[in-house]
C-alpha positions, 0 to 999 in steps of 0.5 A, a space after each residue: 554426601 559421602 564418598 560412596 554417594 559421590 561415586 554413585 552420582 558419578 555413575 548416575 550422571 554419566 549413565 554408567 551401569 554397575 557392569 560398565 563400571 566394573 569393566 572400567 575399573 577392572 573389578 567385579 560387579 560385587 566389588 563396585 556394588 560394595 563400593 556404592 554401599 560402603 560408608 568410606 573406602 581407601 585410596 585404591 578405589 579412589 585411584 581406580 575411579 580417578 584413573 578410569 573416569 579421567 574427567 572426574 575432578 578429584 577434589 569433588 570425589 574426595 572433599 565435594 569441592 568444586 564441580 564433578 568434572 575437570 573440564 568444568 573447573 580447569 581448562 589446562 591439562 590436569 596434573 596427574 594424580 599420584 597416590 602421595 597427593 591423594 594420601 596428603 589430601 586424606 591426611 589433611 581431611 583426617 586432621 580436620 575431622 580430628 580437629 572438628 571432633 574436639 570442638 
């Protein structure tokens, strides 16, 4: 499942319309629809999603690891999501993809 498919799955699971999502992330409905169709997207939309829909597990959104929701994998207060942490995860994923492509 791609990141845009996981974003669409979040909206479906939480019963959030495109209009409601646009209000949550403070972007236009057109922007939200483009995110849902994009093959991939950068750090800004990821931060918008994670900071606006706070119970989403960042590992699930970025890497499809674990549960969709934080409450299902962590009973402690979640650590704040920083752009540095997300960039680190993305860089790690890129290295993994490069390594797998070489095989």
